[in-house]
C-alpha positions as CSV (number, residue, x, y, z in Angstrom):
1,X,-140.8,166.4,-22.2
2,X,-137.6,164.5,-21.5
3,X,-136.3,165.2,-25.0
4,X,-137.1,168.9,-24.7
5,X,-135.3,169.0,-21.3
6,X,-132.2,167.4,-22.7
7,X,-132.2,169.9,-25.6
8,X,-132.6,172.8,-23.3
9,X,-129.9,171.5,-21.1
10,X,-127.6,171.0,-24.1
11,X,-128.1,174.7,-25.1
12,X,-127.4,175.8,-21.5
13,X,-124.2,173.8,-21.4
14,X,-123.1,175.2,-24.7
15,X,-123.8,178.7,-23.4
16,X,-121.8,178.1,-20.2
17,X,-118.8,176.9,-22.2
18,X,-118.8,180.0,-24.4
19,X,-118.9,182.2,-21.3
20,X,-116.2,180.4,-19.5
21,X,-114.0,179.4,-22.4
22,X,-110.4,179.4,-21.3
23,X,-107.3,181.1,-22.5
24,X,-104.9,178.5,-23.8
25,X,-101.1,179.2,-23.5
26,X,-98.9,176.9,-25.6
27,X,-95.2,176.8,-24.5
28,X,-93.2,176.6,-27.7
29,X,-90.0,178.6,-27.2
30,X,-87.7,175.7,-26.4
31,X,-84.4,175.5,-28.3
32,X,-84.8,171.8,-29.2
33,X,-81.1,171.2,-29.4
34,X,-81.5,167.5,-29.0
35,X,-83.2,167.3,-32.4
36,X,-79.7,168.3,-33.9
37,X,-81.4,170.2,-36.7
38,X,-81.3,173.6,-38.4
39,X,-85.1,173.5,-38.2
40,X,-86.7,174.5,-34.9
41,X,-88.1,171.5,-33.1
42,X,-91.7,172.6,-33.3
43,X,-91.5,173.1,-37.1
44,X,-90.6,169.5,-37.7
45,X,-93.3,167.8,-39.7
46,X,-95.7,165.4,-38.0
47,X,-98.1,163.7,-40.5
48,X,-98.1,166.6,-42.8
49,X,-98.3,169.4,-40.3
50,X,-95.7,171.3,-38.2
51,X,-95.6,169.9,-34.7
52,X,-96.8,173.2,-33.2
53,X,-100.0,173.0,-35.3
54,X,-101.2,169.9,-33.4
55,X,-101.8,171.5,-29.9
56,X,-103.0,174.6,-31.6
57,X,-105.7,172.6,-33.5
58,X,-106.6,170.7,-30.3
59,X,-107.1,174.0,-28.4
60,X,-109.2,175.4,-31.3
61,X,-111.4,172.3,-31.4
62,X,-111.8,172.5,-27.6
63,X,-113.3,176.0,-28.0
64,X,-110.6,178.1,-26.5
65,X,-111.5,181.8,-26.1
66,X,-107.9,182.8,-27.1
67,X,-104.8,180.8,-28.0
68,X,-101.3,182.3,-27.2
69,X,-98.2,180.6,-28.5
70,X,-95.0,181.5,-26.6
71,X,-92.1,181.7,-29.1
72,X,-88.5,182.6,-28.9
73,X,-87.0,186.0,-29.9
74,X,-86.4,184.7,-33.5
75,X,-90.2,184.3,-34.0
76,X,-89.6,181.1,-36.0
77,X,-93.1,179.9,-35.5
78,X,-94.9,183.1,-36.6
79,X,-95.2,182.2,-40.3
80,X,-97.0,178.9,-39.5
81,X,-99.7,180.4,-37.2
82,X,-102.9,181.8,-38.6
83,X,-104.5,185.0,-37.5
84,X,-106.6,183.3,-34.8
85,X,-103.5,182.7,-32.7
86,X,-101.6,185.3,-30.7
87,X,-97.8,185.3,-30.4
88,X,-95.9,186.1,-27.2
89,X,-92.1,186.3,-27.1
90,X,-89.9,184.8,-24.3
91,X,-86.7,186.9,-24.8
92,X,-84.4,184.5,-22.9
93,X,-84.8,180.7,-22.3
94,X,-85.3,181.0,-18.5
95,X,-87.7,178.1,-18.0
96,X,-91.4,177.2,-18.3
97,X,-92.7,179.7,-15.7
98,X,-90.8,182.5,-17.4
99,X,-92.4,181.4,-20.7
100,X,-95.9,181.7,-19.1
101,X,-95.0,185.1,-17.7
102,X,-94.2,186.2,-21.3
103,X,-97.9,185.7,-22.0
104,X,-99.1,187.5,-18.8
105,X,-100.6,190.5,-20.7
106,X,-103.1,188.1,-22.3
107,X,-104.2,186.5,-19.0
108,X,-107.5,187.6,-17.6
109,X,-107.3,187.5,-13.7
110,X,-111.0,186.5,-13.6
111,X,-110.6,183.8,-16.2
112,X,-109.2,180.3,-16.6
113,X,-105.8,179.6,-18.1
114,X,-104.9,176.3,-19.7
115,X,-101.1,175.7,-20.2
116,X,-99.9,173.1,-22.7
117,X,-96.5,172.1,-23.9
118,X,-96.0,172.6,-27.7
119,X,-93.9,169.4,-27.9
120,X,-96.7,167.1,-26.7
121,X,-98.7,167.1,-30.0
122,X,-100.9,164.1,-29.1
123,X,-103.1,166.1,-26.7
124,X,-106.8,166.0,-27.7
125,X,-109.6,168.5,-27.5
126,X,-111.5,166.0,-25.3
127,X,-108.6,166.0,-22.8
128,X,-108.4,169.8,-22.7
129,X,-112.2,170.0,-22.1
130,X,-112.1,167.4,-19.4
131,X,-109.3,169.3,-17.6
132,X,-111.2,172.6,-17.8
133,X,-114.3,171.0,-16.5
134,X,-112.5,169.2,-13.7
135,X,-110.9,172.5,-12.7
136,X,-114.2,174.3,-12.7
137,X,-115.9,171.7,-10.6
138,X,-113.2,171.4,-8.0
139,X,-113.0,175.1,-7.3
140,X,-109.3,174.8,-6.9
141,X,-106.8,177.6,-7.9
142,X,-104.7,175.1,-9.9
143,X,-105.3,171.7,-11.5
144,X,-102.4,169.7,-12.7
145,X,-102.8,166.8,-15.1
146,X,-101.1,163.6,-14.1
147,X,-100.4,160.2,-15.5
148,X,-99.4,156.9,-13.9
149,X,-96.6,155.3,-15.8
150,X,-94.9,151.9,-15.5
151,X,-91.6,153.6,-16.3
152,X,-91.5,157.2,-14.9
153,X,-87.9,157.9,-15.7
154,X,-87.2,161.5,-16.6
155,X,-90.6,162.8,-15.4
156,X,-91.4,165.0,-12.5
157,X,-93.0,163.1,-9.7
158,X,-96.3,164.3,-8.1
159,X,-96.2,164.6,-4.3
160,X,-99.6,164.4,-2.7
161,X,-100.7,165.9,0.6
162,X,-102.4,163.6,3.2
163,X,-105.8,164.9,2.0
164,X,-105.1,163.8,-1.6
165,X,-104.4,167.3,-3.0
166,X,-101.2,168.1,-4.8
167,X,-98.4,169.4,-2.6
168,X,-95.6,169.8,-5.1
169,X,-93.8,168.3,-8.1
170,X,-90.3,167.0,-7.7
171,X,-88.1,167.2,-10.8
172,X,-85.8,164.3,-11.7
173,X,-83.5,166.0,-14.3
174,X,-80.3,165.7,-12.2
175,X,-79.1,163.3,-9.5
176,X,-80.2,164.5,-6.1
177,X,-83.3,166.3,-7.4
178,X,-85.5,163.6,-5.8
179,X,-85.1,161.3,-2.9
180,X,-85.0,157.5,-3.4
181,X,-88.5,157.2,-2.0
182,X,-89.8,159.9,-4.4
183,X,-88.2,158.2,-7.4
184,X,-90.5,155.2,-6.7
185,X,-93.6,157.3,-7.2
186,X,-95.2,156.4,-10.6
187,X,-97.6,159.4,-10.8
188,X,-96.0,162.0,-12.9
189,X,-96.6,165.5,-14.1
190,X,-98.1,165.4,-17.6
191,X,-97.3,169.0,-18.3
192,X,-100.9,170.2,-18.7
193,X,-102.3,172.7,-16.3
194,X,-105.4,174.7,-15.5
195,X,-105.1,177.9,-13.4
196,X,-107.3,180.6,-12.1
197,X,-105.8,183.7,-13.8
198,X,-105.4,185.8,-10.6
199,X,-103.7,183.0,-8.6
200,X,-101.3,182.2,-11.5
201,X,-100.3,185.9,-12.0
202,X,-99.6,186.3,-8.3
203,X,-97.6,183.1,-8.1
204,X,-95.5,184.0,-11.1
205,X,-94.3,187.2,-9.3
206,X,-93.1,185.2,-6.3
207,X,-91.4,182.3,-8.1
208,X,-87.6,181.8,-7.7
209,X,-84.9,180.0,-9.7
210,X,-83.4,178.1,-6.8
211,X,-82.2,175.1,-8.8
212,X,-79.1,173.8,-10.6
213,X,-80.3,175.2,-13.9
214,X,-81.1,178.6,-12.6
215,X,-84.5,178.5,-14.4
216,X,-88.1,179.3,-13.4
217,X,-90.1,176.1,-13.5
218,X,-93.9,176.3,-13.8
219,X,-94.5,173.4,-11.3
220,X,-92.9,175.6,-8.6
221,X,-96.0,177.9,-8.6
222,X,-98.0,175.1,-7.1
223,X,-96.5,175.3,-3.5
224,X,-96.7,179.1,-3.7
225,X,-100.4,178.8,-4.5
226,X,-100.8,176.5,-1.5
227,X,-99.0,178.9,0.8
228,X,-101.7,181.4,-0.1
229,X,-104.2,178.9,1.2
230,X,-105.6,177.9,-2.1
231,X,-106.1,174.4,-3.3
232,X,-104.1,172.5,-5.9
233,X,-105.7,169.3,-7.3
234,X,-104.7,166.6,-9.7
235,X,-106.6,165.4,-12.8
236,X,-105.4,162.0,-14.0
237,X,-105.4,161.4,-17.7
238,X,-107.1,158.3,-19.0
239,X,-104.6,158.0,-21.9
240,X,-101.0,158.6,-20.8
241,X,-99.8,158.5,-24.4
242,X,-101.3,162.0,-24.9
243,X,-98.4,163.3,-22.7
244,X,-95.7,161.8,-24.9
245,X,-93.2,164.5,-25.6
246,X,-90.7,165.0,-28.4
247,X,-87.2,165.8,-27.4
248,X,-85.3,164.2,-30.2
249,X,-85.9,162.3,-33.5
250,X,-86.6,159.0,-31.7
251,X,-89.3,160.7,-29.8
252,X,-90.7,162.2,-33.0
253,X,-90.8,158.8,-34.6
254,X,-92.6,157.4,-31.6
255,X,-95.2,160.2,-31.6
256,X,-95.6,159.9,-35.4
257,X,-96.5,156.2,-35.1
258,X,-99.3,157.0,-32.6
259,X,-100.6,159.9,-34.6
260,X,-100.6,157.8,-37.8
261,X,-102.6,155.1,-36.0
262,X,-105.2,157.7,-34.9
263,X,-105.5,158.9,-38.5
264,X,-105.9,155.4,-39.9
265,X,-108.5,154.5,-37.2
266,X,-110.5,157.6,-38.0
267,X,-110.6,156.8,-41.7
268,X,-111.4,153.1,-41.2
269,X,-114.2,153.8,-38.8
270,X,-115.6,156.2,-41.4
271,X,-115.8,153.3,-44.0
272,X,-112.4,153.4,-45.7
273,X,-110.5,150.1,-46.4
274,X,-106.8,150.4,-45.6
275,X,-105.5,147.1,-46.6
276,X,-102.3,147.2,-44.6
277,X,-102.1,150.2,-42.2
278,X,-98.5,149.3,-41.3
279,X,-97.5,149.9,-44.9
280,X,-99.6,153.0,-45.5
281,X,-98.8,156.7,-44.8
282,X,-101.7,159.2,-44.6
283,X,-101.3,162.8,-43.5
284,X,-103.6,164.5,-41.0
285,X,-105.4,166.8,-43.6
286,X,-106.1,164.0,-46.1
287,X,-109.8,163.4,-46.8
288,X,-111.0,160.0,-48.0
289,X,-114.5,159.1,-49.1
290,X,-116.5,156.0,-48.0
291,X,-115.7,152.7,-49.6
292,X,-112.4,153.9,-51.0
293,X,-109.6,151.3,-50.8
294,X,-106.0,152.3,-49.9
295,X,-103.7,149.5,-51.0
296,X,-100.2,148.8,-49.4
297,X,-97.2,151.0,-49.8
298,X,-99.3,154.1,-50.5
299,X,-98.5,157.6,-49.3
300,X,-101.3,160.2,-49.2
301,X,-99.8,163.6,-48.3
302,X,-100.8,167.2,-47.8
303,X,-104.4,168.3,-48.7
304,X,-105.1,165.3,-50.8
305,X,-108.8,164.3,-51.3
306,X,-109.8,160.8,-52.3
307,X,-113.4,160.3,-53.6
308,X,-115.8,157.5,-52.6
309,X,-115.2,154.1,-54.1
310,X,-111.8,154.9,-55.5
311,X,-108.7,152.6,-55.3
312,X,-105.3,154.1,-54.6
313,X,-102.2,151.9,-54.7
314,X,-100.4,149.7,-54.3
315,X,-97.2,151.7,-54.5
316,X,-98.9,155.1,-55.1
317,X,-97.8,158.6,-53.9
318,X,-100.5,161.3,-54.0
319,X,-99.6,164.8,-52.9
320,X,-101.9,167.8,-52.7
321,X,-104.2,166.3,-55.3
322,X,-107.9,165.5,-55.8
323,X,-108.9,162.0,-56.8
324,X,-112.6,161.7,-57.9
325,X,-115.1,158.9,-57.3
326,X,-114.6,155.4,-58.6
327,X,-111.1,156.3,-59.8
328,X,-108.0,154.0,-59.9
329,X,-104.5,155.1,-59.2
330,X,-101.9,152.4,-59.0
331,X,-98.1,152.4,-59.1
332,X,-98.2,156.2,-59.7
333,X,-96.8,159.5,-58.5
334,X,-99.4,162.2,-58.5
335,X,-98.6,165.8,-57.3
336,X,-100.8,168.8,-57.6
337,X,-103.2,167.1,-60.0
338,X,-107.0,166.9,-60.4
339,X,-108.1,163.4,-61.3
340,X,-111.8,163.2,-62.1
341,X,-114.4,160.5,-61.6
342,X,-113.8,157.0,-63.1
343,X,-110.3,158.0,-64.3
344,X,-107.6,155.4,-64.6
345,X,-104.0,156.3,-63.7
346,X,-101.0,154.0,-64.0
347,X,-99.2,151.8,-63.6
348,X,-96.0,153.8,-63.5
349,X,-97.6,157.2,-64.4
350,X,-96.4,160.6,-63.3
351,X,-98.9,163.4,-62.9
352,X,-97.3,166.7,-62.3
353,X,-98.8,170.0,-61.0
354,X,-101.6,171.4,-63.2
355,X,-102.6,168.0,-64.7
356,X,-106.3,167.8,-65.0
357,X,-107.9,164.5,-66.1
358,X,-111.6,164.8,-66.6
359,X,-114.3,162.0,-66.1
360,X,-113.3,158.7,-67.7
361,X,-109.9,159.8,-68.9
362,X,-106.8,157.6,-68.8
363,X,-103.1,158.1,-68.2
364,X,-101.5,154.8,-68.7
365,X,-98.2,153.0,-68.3
366,X,-95.1,155.3,-68.3
367,X,-97.1,158.4,-69.1
368,X,-96.1,161.8,-67.8
369,X,-98.6,164.7,-67.8
370,X,-97.8,168.3,-66.7
371,X,-100.0,171.4,-66.7
372,X,-102.4,169.8,-69.2
373,X,-106.2,169.3,-69.4
374,X,-107.5,165.9,-70.7
375,X,-111.1,166.0,-71.7
376,X,-113.7,163.4,-70.7
377,X,-112.9,160.0,-72.0
378,X,-109.5,161.1,-73.4
379,X,-106.8,158.5,-73.3
380,X,-103.0,158.7,-73.2
381,X,-102.4,154.9,-72.9
382,X,-98.6,154.5,-72.7
383,X,-95.1,155.8,-73.2
384,X,-95.9,159.5,-73.7
385,X,-95.1,163.0,-72.4
386,X,-98.0,165.5,-72.5
387,X,-97.0,169.0,-71.3
388,X,-98.8,172.3,-71.5
389,X,-101.6,170.9,-73.6
390,X,-105.3,170.9,-74.1
391,X,-106.8,167.5,-75.2
392,X,-110.4,167.3,-76.2
393,X,-112.9,164.6,-75.1
394,X,-112.6,161.0,-76.4
395,X,-109.3,161.7,-78.1
396,X,-106.8,158.8,-78.2
397,X,-103.1,159.7,-78.1
398,X,-100.8,157.1,-79.7
399,X,-97.9,155.5,-77.9
400,X,-94.7,157.4,-77.8
401,X,-96.3,160.8,-78.4
402,X,-94.4,163.9,-77.3
403,X,-95.7,167.5,-77.0
404,X,-92.5,169.5,-77.5
405,X,-93.6,172.5,-75.4
406,X,-90.3,174.3,-74.7
407,X,-88.3,176.2,-77.3
408,X,-85.6,177.3,-74.8
409,X,-87.3,180.7,-74.4
410,X,-90.9,180.0,-73.4
411,X,-93.4,177.2,-72.7
412,X,-95.8,176.9,-75.6
413,X,-99.2,175.1,-75.6
414,X,-100.5,172.3,-77.8
415,X,-104.2,172.1,-78.5
416,X,-105.7,168.8,-79.6
417,X,-109.4,168.7,-80.4
418,X,-112.1,166.2,-79.6
419,X,-112.1,162.6,-81.0
420,X,-108.6,162.9,-82.5
421,X,-106.7,159.7,-83.3
422,X,-103.0,160.2,-82.8
423,X,-100.5,157.8,-84.5
424,X,-97.6,156.2,-82.5
425,X,-94.4,158.1,-82.2
426,X,-95.9,161.5,-83.0
427,X,-94.1,164.7,-82.0
428,X,-96.2,167.8,-81.7
429,X,-94.0,171.0,-81.9
430,X,-95.9,173.7,-79.9
431,X,-97.5,176.0,-80.5
432,X,-99.7,173.8,-82.7
433,X,-103.4,172.9,-83.0
434,X,-104.9,169.6,-84.2
435,X,-108.6,170.0,-85.0
436,X,-111.5,167.9,-84.0
437,X,-111.8,164.4,-85.6
438,X,-108.3,164.7,-87.1
439,X,-105.6,162.0,-87.4
440,X,-101.9,162.1,-87.2
441,X,-99.8,159.5,-89.0
442,X,-97.4,157.3,-87.1
443,X,-93.9,158.8,-86.8
444,X,-94.9,162.3,-87.8
445,X,-93.4,165.5,-86.5
446,X,-96.3,167.9,-86.6
447,X,-95.1,171.6,-86.9
448,X,-98.2,173.0,-88.6
449,X,-101.8,173.1,-87.6
450,X,-103.9,170.1,-88.7
451,X,-107.4,171.1,-89.8
452,X,-110.5,169.3,-88.4
453,X,-111.0,165.9,-90.0
454,X,-107.7,165.9,-91.8
455,X,-104.7,163.5,-91.6
456,X,-101.5,165.1,-90.6
457,X,-98.4,163.4,-92.2
458,X,-95.0,164.9,-91.6
459,X,-92.2,162.4,-92.2
460,X,-89.6,161.6,-94.9
461,X,-90.6,159.1,-97.5
462,X,-88.9,155.6,-96.9
463,X,-86.2,154.5,-99.3
464,X,-84.7,151.0,-99.3
465,X,-81.1,150.7,-100.6
466,X,-80.6,147.2,-102.1
467,X,-77.3,145.4,-101.5
468,X,-76.2,147.7,-98.8
469,X,-74.9,145.0,-96.4
470,X,-72.7,143.3,-99.1
471,X,-71.1,146.6,-100.2
472,X,-70.4,147.5,-96.6
473,X,-68.7,144.2,-96.0
474,X,-66.5,144.8,-99.1
475,X,-65.4,148.1,-97.7
476,X,-64.8,147.2,-94.1
477,X,-63.9,143.5,-94.3
478,X,-65.5,140.4,-92.7
479,X,-63.8,141.1,-89.3
480,X,-66.5,143.7,-88.7
481,X,-69.3,141.4,-89.4
482,X,-71.5,141.0,-86.3
483,X,-70.7,137.8,-84.3
484,X,-73.5,135.2,-84.5
485,X,-75.5,134.7,-81.3
486,X,-74.8,131.8,-79.0
487,X,-77.9,129.9,-79.9
488,X,-77.8,130.6,-83.7
489,X,-76.9,127.7,-86.1
490,X,-73.2,127.5,-87.1
């Protein structure tokens, strides 16, 4: 009976959350001039995603009914937002309250509105949900998230009323904004709010820009709401680091360190070995299977996937690629490639976009592969370039092999069958086909198709010229004789 009660309660809670899911407004129209960059601040990359994508993802995971991102008139963020996100435009940078007002047409007076800052990317779905639940339970018209900091410099201070509710927020941007006593307050505005839609819309109509900057600050709606005899309460965050904002590149680096630690922790708790997290970079969208090992000085970027039991690194960069199960990638650069199960890559290999290595294949030392498909068990052991080629299963490519795929007009393909044995220093001039079970002789330049089972030989016959060195010395004189090495006998 107890289990059934808990299950029924769980369904009831889920239903209530769907009915009361809030609108989330993300303020993202700031100029970001302190970044000193041609790139808008919220489009700077944070662990493989633009910064604005982090609060958007948190709001989506929290179950927001609708997400509205407030952008500037240039609409720089629009291309990074998917169809699930609405865009509102703040025509002029007149402050955070004006930015919320730009989203007013999306606000349901009977609903709940959560307001986030786009430049605080560490906010989590759990924190958004806790704020929404705290707001619902309190019955207040506004709930402001706060944090207690040892060093509160630069943050707005939260002024409490005698009954413990929130009276106002005092800004500290300029000297004289706050009194000496107020500057000693350590509880600060975390920049995360929950409002009743009707109370917020009414307060936005009354707000004034009576400050040195002439802007409309969102915290100024709080005393207006109180004047209408509605309650404003505080919700203290358990992890103040979630409120860490990005104003310049130092701030971005500080946030990146915390975001990277979260990513590492998530993978390690899921059964991944990261030998040295301090020497490892893993983007947010990377997926890694259980029992994989990520060795030091490895960078996993973009939508990379690493299969269970694989080892990547040391000194490996993998970008937007798939690595299968039980594979090995060391001292290699892999971009846009598909590496199958039990494949060996490196050391010092370069897999370029379109490279496909099927189960058990190998790309060895100083091998470059581009837009080519290596069949199961095929091997390119060392010192070779394979471009625009199809290589059959269990074929072995000799050292120093080149597929000459470009004739200065178009890229041509080379087809090499199964179980082919290639001689060292073979050049294959595409388009050309080498049949199954064929051989190529060392040093050959293959310009014609090699039938299955045949040996392709394409090189000049060697000729030795006797007495060449003596005749050359007679013509040029002994002065041109090479000097003996230092350790040779005199």
